[in-house]
N, C-alpha and C positions, 0 to 999 in steps of 0.2 A: 280544284279547278278542272273542268271537263275538257278533254282534248277532242275538239270537233273533227280532227282528221283521223281519229282512231277507227271509225267504221269503214272509211275508205281504205285505210291500210289493211284492215282485216279482210275486206273484199279482195284486195290485190293479192294477199297471201293465199287465200282459198283458191283464187283463180290460178295462181302459179302452181299450186299443188295438184289441182285437178286436171290441168292441161297436159296432154301428151306431148312429149318432146318431138320436135320436127325430125322426120327421118332423114338421115344423111346419105343413105344408099337406097334408092328406089329402083327395083328391078322390074322389067315387064312381067306380067303375071304368068306368061307362058315360057319364060326364059329358063335356061338351065340353072342360072344363078338363083332364081326364085325357087326352083325345085329343090336345090341343095339346101338353101337356107330354111325353107318351110319344113322340109323333111326332118332336119336336125331338131327344130323346135318341137315338132310333133312326136318325134322319137323320144325326146327327153320327157315329154308329158306322159307318154305311154309307159315308159320305164318307171317313172315315179308312181303312177297308178298301180302298176303290177306289183311292185315291191312293197306297196302299202296295203295291198289286198291280201288278207289272210288266206283266202281260198286259192289264189294263184301261187302264193309261197308254199302252201301245203301240197298242191298238185305238182309243182315244178321242182321243189327242192326237198322238203321234209319227207314226203311220201316215197320218192325214189331212193333217198338215203336209207330209210328204214327198210325198204324192200331189198336193197343190196345186202344189208347186214343179215336180213332174214334168209335170203336165198343161200348166202354163204354158210350160215349156221346150220340150216336144215339139210341142204342138199350138197353143199360144197365139198365136204370131206368124202362123201360117197362117190361123187362124180370124179374127184381127183384120184381116188383109189382105182376106179374102174378104167380110167383113160390114161393115167400116168401123167396128166397135164393139170397144173393147178387151175381149178375151176374159176378162180377170180379173174383170169384173163378172158373168160367168156362173159362173166356176170357184170364186170365193170362196163364193157362196151354195151351190153344189152340194156342195162339199167340207165345208162346215159341216153340211149335212144328213147327209152320209155319216158324219161324225164322230159326230153325234148317234145315228144308227142303229146303227153298229158298237159304240159305247160301250154302248148298251142291250143289245146281244147279249152283250157281256162281262159286264154286270151280271146278265143272265139266267142265265149260266153260274155266277155267284157264288151266285145264289138256289138253283140246283139243288145246288150243293155244300153249302150250309147245310142243305138238305133231307136230303141223303145223310148228313151228319154228325149229324143229329138236333138241330141248333141251333134250327130252327123249332119243334120240339116243346118244347124247353126254354123258349123265350119264350112259347109258347102257354099253359103252365101257370102263368106268373107273373101276379100281379094287375095286369094292364095292359089298356088298351083294346084290344078285338079288332081295330078298324080301324086301329090304329097301324102294324101291319106293312105293309099295302098303302100307306097314306098316306105313310109315311116313305120308301118306295121311290120313289114318284113325286116327292116333294120332293127326294130325293137326285139323281134323274135330272135334275130341272129345274136344280139348282145346277151339276151337271156339264156339262150342255148349254150353259149360259150361259158357263161358264169356257172350254169348248172353242171356242165361237163367237168369244169375244173374242180368244183366242190366234190363231185362224185369220185373223181380220180383221187382226190385227197383222202376220201373215206377208203377207197380201194388200197391206197398205200398203207393204211393201218391194218389191212387184211392180207398184205403180202404182195400187192401189185407193184410192178417195177417197169421202167422203160429200159428193157434189156438191149434194144437196138439203138440206143443213143437218144440224146435230147432232141435232135432235129427230127427224127422219126416220131418221137413222142409229141412234138408240137404238131406234126402232120396228123397224128391220131386225134388230137383235140378238134381238128377241123372237120373230121368225117361226120359227126353228128350235125354240124352246121350245114354240110352239103345236103344231107337227107332232110334236115329240119326245114329248109327253105321250101322244098317241094311239098312237104306235109303242111306247112303253114299256108301255102297257096290253096291247097285243098280245103283246109279248115275255113279260110276266109270266104271261099266260094260258097261253101255250104251255109256259113253263118248269115250271109246276106241274100241267100236264095229264097228263104221263106221264114217268116216270123214264127211259125208254128212247128218248124222242123225240130225233132228231138235230137239236137246236136250232141249233147253229152252221151246219151244212151247209145246212139248209133256209132259214134267214133270210139267210145270206150269199149264197146263190144269188139270192134275191128282190132283195136290196139291190144286187147287182152288175148285174142286169138293169135295174133302175130307174136306176142310175147312168149306164148307157150309152144309155138311151133317154129323155132329158129335154131340156128347152130350154136347160139350162146347158152341156151337153156340146158341142153345136152348135145353131144356130138350128133351130127346128121345121121351117122350109121346106126344110132340107137332107135331111130324112127322106123316104122314099117317101110318096106321097100317101095310100095306104091306111093308113099308120101314123101320120100326123100327128095324127089325132083322139085317139088314145091318148096320144101323146107330150105333146100340149098340155094334157090334162086329168088326167094321172096326178099323184099328190100331190106328188112332188118338183118337177115342172114348175110347178105352181101356186105352191108356196112360193118357188121360184127367181125366178119372174116378179114376185112381190110384193117380194122382197128387192132385185131389180134396179131396180124402180120406186122403192123408197125410197132407194136409193143413187145410181143414175145418172139416174133419171127415167123416166116412162112410167106405164102403168096400174097401179094399186095395189088399188083397191076390189074388182074382180072376182076377181083371183087370190087376194087375201086371204080373201074370203068362201069361195071354193072350198077353200082350205087349212083354214079353220075347219070347214067341213062334213066334210072328210075326217077331221080329228082328232076332232071330236065323234062322228062315226059310228063310229070305232074304239073310243072309250071306251064308247059305248052297246052296241056289239056284243060287245066282249071284256071289259067291266067285270065283269059278273056271273060269267062263266067264270073270270076271274082271282080274284075273291073266293071263289067256291066251291072252286076248285082249291087256293087257299092254305090254306083251312080243312082240306081233306082232307089236304094235304101236311103241315101242322103236326100233325095228329092221327095220321098214319100215316108214321113215319120209314121210309126205304128200308132 
């Protein structure tokens, strides 16, 4: 016997499954509540994408960890004997910053890919807060940098790194790469959306490599030529490394930390508006 009501019930079931639930909390598109909610959703999406992308994981975690072990094995003993200070207290901060920067470059490439595929344009026409796109990227970068720093410190502990100034100072040390990383991520975002043909990886990789070999974590500042010591001592990686070394091993903290904050805030001020303007342009004009 055929049930004549079966097709109607099937239609009702399909309709119930396909319908979106009614929203219980609707915030105005330009409200702070919408910014917070939409930024969290987008941050979650970006983190899932990054940690499922082999290139990003390689650039942000695996490559820095291998580099830390390599520097310690090849140069660490010689630097320790020459200076009397365990070189791991310079290499762990240095590689943590390198991981933050190279991870931001990989994220910048992801942003360009979303621009090319038209995903930015799709998000732009949705009823979401306009600032959520930029805000979520900085939040995702902050979470990634903290995770990378913790993992690299874990590798450093296997090589002899310790928090000799106490756990509170150690926790402060973990936040220094975050301070510098926000400024660098703003720079990367501005460059990523400035031009579709800009060689982002080649340009920033060259800059990061130069900074990596001319800082106070690679070898002590006094080991560089006299005419180069001023640059080495005050470039952003060196100030952050000196602050991290002071918080872990001991030494000056306030001055290098203030310099690092100035570098980071300066990068946000200089590149913040170009990043926002470029993001709007990229979202409205797919490649």
